[in-house]
C-alpha positions as CSV (number, residue, x, y, z in Angstrom):
1,M,78.1,88.8,83.5
2,I,80.8,88.0,86.0
3,R,80.3,89.1,89.7
4,L,83.5,90.4,91.2
5,R,84.4,91.9,94.6
6,G,86.8,94.8,94.9
7,H,90.2,93.2,95.7
8,H,89.6,90.5,93.0
9,L,90.0,93.2,90.4
10,L,93.6,93.4,91.3
11,C,94.0,89.7,91.9
12,L,92.9,88.9,88.4
13,L,95.4,91.4,86.9
14,G,98.3,89.6,88.7
15,Y,97.0,86.1,88.5
16,R,99.6,83.4,87.7
17,G,97.7,80.2,88.1
18,M,98.1,79.7,91.8
19,G,95.5,79.6,94.5
20,Y,93.9,77.8,97.5
21,S,93.1,74.5,95.8
22,P,93.0,72.8,92.3
23,D,89.3,73.6,92.0
24,F,89.8,77.2,93.0
25,C,92.6,77.5,90.4
26,T,90.4,75.9,87.7
27,N,87.6,78.4,88.4
28,M,89.9,81.4,88.6
29,T,91.8,80.5,85.5
30,A,88.5,80.2,83.6
31,I,87.4,83.6,84.7
32,Y,90.8,85.1,84.0
33,E,91.0,83.6,80.5
34,R,87.5,84.8,79.7
35,L,88.3,88.3,80.7
36,R,91.6,88.3,79.0
37,E,90.2,86.9,75.7
38,Q,86.9,88.9,75.9
39,P,87.7,92.3,77.5
40,Q,84.2,93.6,76.7
41,T,82.8,91.0,79.1
42,R,80.5,92.7,81.6
43,V,81.3,92.6,85.3
44,V,79.2,93.7,88.2
45,L,80.9,94.9,91.4
46,V,79.6,93.1,94.4
47,E,79.9,93.2,98.2
48,G,81.1,89.9,99.7
49,P,81.6,86.6,98.0
50,D,81.7,86.6,94.2
51,D,82.2,84.2,91.3
52,I,85.8,83.6,92.3
53,C,84.9,82.9,95.9
54,A,82.3,80.3,94.7
55,A,85.2,77.8,94.3
56,Y,86.9,78.6,97.6
57,P,87.6,75.2,99.4
58,K,84.8,74.2,101.8
59,D,87.4,72.6,104.1
60,K,89.2,75.9,104.8
61,P,88.2,78.7,107.2
62,P,85.5,81.0,105.6
63,H,88.1,83.6,104.3
64,C,85.6,85.2,101.9
65,E,83.4,86.4,104.7
66,E,86.1,87.9,106.9
67,T,85.9,91.6,107.8
68,S,89.5,92.2,106.7
69,V,88.7,91.0,103.2
70,A,85.6,93.2,103.0
71,H,87.8,96.1,104.2
72,R,90.3,95.3,101.4
73,D,87.5,95.3,98.9
74,S,86.3,98.7,100.1
75,R,89.8,100.2,99.9
76,V,90.3,99.0,96.3
77,L,86.9,100.3,95.1
78,E,87.5,103.6,96.8
79,K,90.9,104.0,95.2
80,L,89.5,103.2,91.8
81,G,86.5,105.5,92.3
82,L,84.1,102.6,91.8
83,R,81.1,101.4,93.9
84,V,79.3,98.2,94.6
85,G,76.5,97.6,92.1
86,R,78.3,99.2,89.2
87,E,78.2,97.2,86.0
88,M,81.0,97.8,83.4
89,S,83.2,96.0,80.9
90,W,86.4,94.3,82.0
91,A,88.2,96.7,79.7
92,D,86.8,99.7,81.6
93,V,87.9,98.1,84.9
94,C,91.5,97.8,83.5
95,G,91.3,101.4,82.4
96,A,90.3,102.5,85.9
97,V,93.3,100.5,87.3
98,D,95.7,102.0,84.8
99,E,94.5,105.6,85.6
100,T,94.5,105.4,89.4
101,M,96.8,102.7,90.7
102,E,100.5,103.0,91.3
103,A,102.9,100.1,92.0
104,G,103.0,100.9,95.7
105,D,99.2,100.7,96.0
106,I,99.2,97.0,95.2
């Protein structure tokens, strides 16, 4: 199971191999590829830092704990009609995005 916060659902859909550091990119790419290759992978929606945040560079300000990031998470989950604690497949996450998001939302 992969732990994901709200805004990372959208980050993963648009991921292009760039990020905060080489280690961060390696971790994000591994998560991205697993979800892309195995869309039935289970994810759990979490509040705060998740499996992507785990590789955030320690030498940078603690971005993953900022109120603005938590607010972004909440807005994404609200728009998708999802809540923290929900477990679902990545395919179902993608379906929720397809059903509710419009280009201007992102």
